C-alpha positions in Angstrom: 19.9 -11.9 8.2 18.2 -13.8 11.1 14.8 -12.6 12.1 15.9 -11.8 15.6 18.5 -9.3 14.4 15.9 -7.7 12.1 13.5 -7.3 15.0 16.3 -5.8 17.1 17.1 -3.4 14.3 13.5 -2.4 14.0 13.3 -1.7 17.7 16.3 0.6 17.6 15.5 2.4 14.3 11.9 1.8 13.3 11.6 4.5 10.6 14.9 3.6 8.9 14.2 -0.1 9.0 10.7 0.4 7.6 12.0 2.6 4.8 14.7 0.0 3.9 12.4 -3.0 3.9 9.8 -1.0 1.9 12.5 -0.2 -0.6 13.3 -3.8 -1.0 9.7 -4.6 -1.5 9.3 -1.8 -4.1 12.4 -3.0 -6.0 11.1 -6.6 -6.1 7.6 -5.5 -7.2 9.2 -3.3 -10.0 11.4 -6.2 -11.1 8.6 -8.7 -11.3 6.2 -6.3 -13.0 8.8 -5.3 -15.5 9.7 -8.9 -16.3 6.0 -9.8 -16.6 5.3 -6.9 -18.9 8.4 -7.8 -21.1 7.0 -11.4 -21.4 3.7 -10.0 -22.6 5.5 -7.9 -25.3 7.1 -4.5 -25.7 4.8 -1.5 -25.2 2.8 -0.6 -28.3 3.2 2.8 -29.9 0.8 4.6 -32.1 3.6 4.9 -34.8 3.5 1.1 -35.3 -0.3 1.2 -35.7 -0.9 -1.0 -32.7 -3.6 -0.3 -30.2 -2.5 1.2 -26.9 -4.4 0.1 -23.8 -3.8 -1.7 -20.6 -0.2 -2.6 -21.5 0.6 1.0 -22.1 -0.9 2.0 -18.8 1.0 -0.7 -17.0 4.3 0.5 -18.5 3.5 4.0 -17.5 2.8 2.9 -13.9 6.1 1.1 -13.8 8.0 4.1 -15.0 6.1 6.4 -12.6 6.7 4.2 -9.6 10.4 3.8 -10.5 10.8 7.6 -11.0 9.1 8.3 -7.7 11.3 5.7 -5.9 14.5 7.3 -7.4 13.3 10.8 -6.5 12.6 9.8 -2.9 16.0 8.3 -2.3 18.1 10.8 -4.3 16.4 14.1 -3.3 13.9 13.8 -0.4 15.9 11.5 2.0 19.2 13.6 1.7 17.2 16.8 2.1 15.5 15.4 5.2 18.8 14.3 6.7 20.3 17.7 6.0 17.4 19.5 7.7 17.1 17.1 10.7 20.7 16.2 11.5 
């Protein structure tokens, strides 16, 4: 997509374009973060006797951000569209 068409789209629909570009950024960040965490090892559990710490917190953050992202697009956006349009 050329930059000129992206700017034109932003001018005609600024909120929708911002949400869509923000969604792409969130997806990319979640993908890179998940990949990096997988390279550092699976999340430790207390059942295996391993220490939980920063890695466990990072996994929890990835799951929380992913859940919030899904909730936003599957519940809040359709509700907003139903109420506004």
